[in-house]
N, C-alpha and C positions, 0 to 999 in steps of 0.2 A: 263548074269546070275545074276550078282550082282544087276542090276536094278530090276529084277524080285523079288529077295529076299527082297530088300528094299520096293518095292511096296506092297508085301504081309504083311510085318510087319506093314507098315503104314496103310494098309487097315484094319488089325486086330485091331490096336489101335483105328481107327475111328469107326468101328462097335461096339467094346466093349464100347467105350465112349458114343456113341449114345444110346446104350441099357441102360447104367448106368444112363444117363440123364432122360430117360423115366421111368425106373423101380424104381429108388431110391425114397424113401419117404421123405428123408431129403433134403430140397432145397439146403443146403450148399454142400452136396455131389453131387447133380446134377450139380451145378456150377463147381465143380472140375472135374467131368467127362467131362463137356463141354470143359474145357481147354485141356484135353487129346485128344478130337476129333479135336480141332483146331490145335494142334501140328501135328497130323497125316495129316491134310490138308496141312500144311506148308511143310511137307516132300514131299508130292506129287508135290507141286509147285517147289521145288528144283529139283526134277527129270525132270520136264518139262523145266528146265532152266529159270524159272520165279522167279528170286531171289528177285526182288522188291515185288512181291505179297507174297512171303514167309515171307519177313521181315514185311510187313504190317499185315499179318495174325497173327504173333506173337506179334508185338508191339501194334497194335490197338485192335484186337479182344481179344486175350488171356491176354493182359496187361491192357487194359482200359475197354472194354465192360464187361468182366467177373467181374472185380472189381466193376463196376457200379451195376451189378446184385447182387453181395454180399452186397453192401451198401444198396440197396433197401430191400433185404431180412432181413438184420439186423435192418433196420429202421422199417419195418412192424412188426418184431418179428418172430422168428423161429416157435414158437408155433402156431401163427395164420397162417403162411404159410404152416404148415403141416396139417392144418384142411382141408382135401379134401372131407369130407363127406357132406358138404353143398354146393349146387350149387347156385351161385348168380342168374343165369338165368335158368329157368325151361327147362329141356330137352336139356341142352347144351352138355351133354356127347353123347347123341344119334346123335345130329347134328354134333358134332365134328368127330365121327366115320364115318359118311356118307361123310362129306367133305374131310376127310383124304383119304378115299378109292377113291373118285373121283379124287383128285389131284394126287394120286399115279397112277391111271389108265391113266390119261392124260399124265403124265411124261413118262410112258412106251410106250404109243402110239407115242409120239414125238421122243423118242429114236429109236423105231423100224422102223419108216418111214423116218429116216434120209437118205440122199442121198447115202452115202458110208458105210452104216452099223452102227454098234454100236459105233465105235470109229472113223470112217472116218471123220465125221464133225469136231470134235475137232482137229484131226491131220491136216486136210487140212487148217483150219484157222491158226493153229500154224505155218505151213510151209510158208504160204503166208505172215505172219507177219515177220518171220525171214528173208525173202528175202530182206526186206528193211533194209539193214545193216547200212545205213547212219543215222538211227534214234536210239535213246537210248531206253532202255527198257520201261521207263515211256511214252515216245512219242508213241511208238508202241501200248501200251495199250490204250492210249487216242484216237488214230486214229481209232482203231478197235471198241472200246467201244461206241464211239459216231457216228459211221457210220453204220456198219453192224448190231451191236447189240444195237442200240438206243432204239428200241421197247422193247427188253428184259430188258434193264436198267430201263425204265420207269415202266414196269410191276413189277420189283423188288422193286422199290420205293413205288408203290401202295401197295404191299404186306407188306412192313415194316410199312406203315401207318395203315393198317388194324390190324397188330399185336399190334401196340401201343394202338389202340382203344380197342381191345380185352383184353389187359392187364389191362387197366383202368376199364373195365366192371367187369373183374374177381376179381380184388383186391379192388373194391370200398368199402368204409367204411360202416360198418353196426352198427356203434356206436349208432346212434339214435334209431334204432330198438331195440338194446340191452337195452338201457335206458328205453324205453317204456315198454319192457317186464318186467324189474325189478320193475318199478312203478306199473304195474298191479299185479305182485306177492305180492308186499308190501300191496296194497289195499285189496287183498284177505286174507292176513294173519292177518290184524288188525281187532278187533271186531268193530261191527257197533256202532257208538256213539248214545246214547239215546237222544231223543229230549228234549228241555228245558222244565223243569217243570214236567217231566214224573215221578220223584221220590217223588213228594210232598205227594202223598197218602201214601207212605211208611213211611214218616216222621210223618204224622198225626196218622197213626195206631200205631206207637210206643210211642205215648204220647207226642210228641213234636209238638209245633206249627209252626215249620219250621223257626222260627226267629233266632235260634242259639242254642248253647249247653245250657243245663239246669244248673243253678247255685244253689248249695245247700243253704238252709236257715240257716244262722248262728245266728239268733236272738232268738232262742228258749229259753224257761225258763230253768234256771240252777237248 
C-alpha cells in the first residue's frame, strides 16, 4: 500500500512538472518544472530498487543538465527566449504537432503490443537482471543496456542529436536580419539628398552669384 501511495505522489509530481514545462511561458519557470519532473522520476527509480539510476537522475540531470539549460537561457536573454510569436522556420508548429502525434501513437502501439501487457516487459527485464546477484547495480545496467537494449540506446542517441540540431535551428541568431531591417528603416526616414548643383538656380534667383555671401560696400560717401 505504501508503494502505491508513493507511486501516485511521484506520478502526480511528474505529470504536473511536465505540464508546467510545456505550458509555462517563462523559460526559467519551465526549467524549474523540469527539475520537479526529474525528481519524480528519481523516486520511481528508488521504488524499482535502482538506486544508482536514481542518484544519476538527481546529480546529472537535475544538478547539471538543468543548470546548463538555465545558463543558456540567461546567455540568450529571457526576453528573447520568451518571444514565441516568431517562427524561425515556416510551418514548424504544424510539423511539430504532426510529429508529436505520430511519436505518441507509435509509443502507444509499442506498449500495447508488448508480450506481457502494459507492464510485463519492464517487470520481466527487471526480474531477469536481479537474478544475477553476483553483479553490482552498475554492471547489471551495463550488461542489459548494451545487449538487449542496444538498438534502443542507439535510437535514443540519434534522438538527442536531432534535438540538438533542432535547438540550434530554433535559437539561431537573427541579429543580421534585425540590423538590415534597422538600416532599411533609417533609409526610409531620411530625406532624399539633392543632387550637386541643384540649388544654383535658387541662389541666382535671390540675387547672389553663388560665389559666397554678399559683403556690404563700406566705401560709400560720407
